[in-house]
N, C-alpha and C positions, 0 to 999 in steps of 0.2 A: 576640171577641164573637161568639157563635154565635146568640144570640137578641136581635135588635136591639130589639124591643119591650120586652123585660125591662129594657133600659137607657134606656127613654124615647123611642126612635126609632120612629116609625110610618111613615116614608116612606123607602124605599130606591130609589135611582135611579141610572141610568147617564147620563152626559152626554158625548156625542161632540163634540169641538171641532175645527173647521177653523181652521188657523192661516194667517196671511198677513203677510209683511213682518218676520217675527221667527222665530228658531229655535224649533221645537216643544218642545225640551227646556227652553228658558228659560220659555216659556209654562206648560208643565207644572209646573215648579218653583214659579212664582208661584202657580198654582192650588193646589198641594199645601200651601201655607201656610195655607189656610183650614181652620178646625177641622171644618167639615162634610164635607171631603174625607178619606176614609180610604184611598183608593188612587188613584194617578195613573200613567198609562202612556203612553209615546210609542209609537204603533202605525203599522202600514202600512195601506193601503187608502184608502177615501174620506175618512176623517178622520185627523187627525194626533195627537190626544191623546184618551185615554179616561179618564174619571173615574168612581169609585164614590162616591156621596154619600149621607149619611143626614141626615134632618131629623126634628124632633120632630112637626111637622104640616105640612099643605099650605099653611098661611098663611105659612110661612117661604119658600116657593118663589119668589115674585116678588122679594122682597128679595135672595135669594141670586143669582138670575140677572140681575136688572136693576140692582141697586145694587152688588153685590160683583164677580161674575164679569165683568160688562161693563166694569169699570174696568181690567181686565188688558189691557195693550197686546198687539196681535198676534192677537186673536181675531176671525176673520172671521164664523164662525157657530157656533151651539150647537144640538145636537139632544138634548134631554132625553128619556129613556125611563124611565117609572116601573115598578118591579118590582111585579107583581100577586101573585106567589107565588115563594117561594124553594124550589127543588127540592133543591138541594145547595149546601152552603156548608161547606167544610173548609179554612179558611185556614191552620191550623196543621200541615197534613199535605201533603206533596208526594210524588208517585209517582217518587221518584228512587232508582235502584238504586245500591248501592255497587259501585264498579269497582276492580279490581286495579290495580297500578302500570302505567302506560302507557309 
């Protein structure tokens, strides 16, 4: 999906998750099951899990965060960040060079 709004999604957001008392990979796997989540990553740094989420409109946001995500065990905190503009999105292409036999 290169144009989220063409598919009815008007909100793109990142949610950084801090995990406590449970493996970050388990929390990420549970969160990845939600249809609003199109990417889930276990990361290093201040937060443990990073999500990319799409919503049809802002009215869905409280339900997603307060009713759905908050039910996942092991979440200590969530830091949502709404994308205000997409500068580059090339999900189907990766800058990987083919290497010879190692």
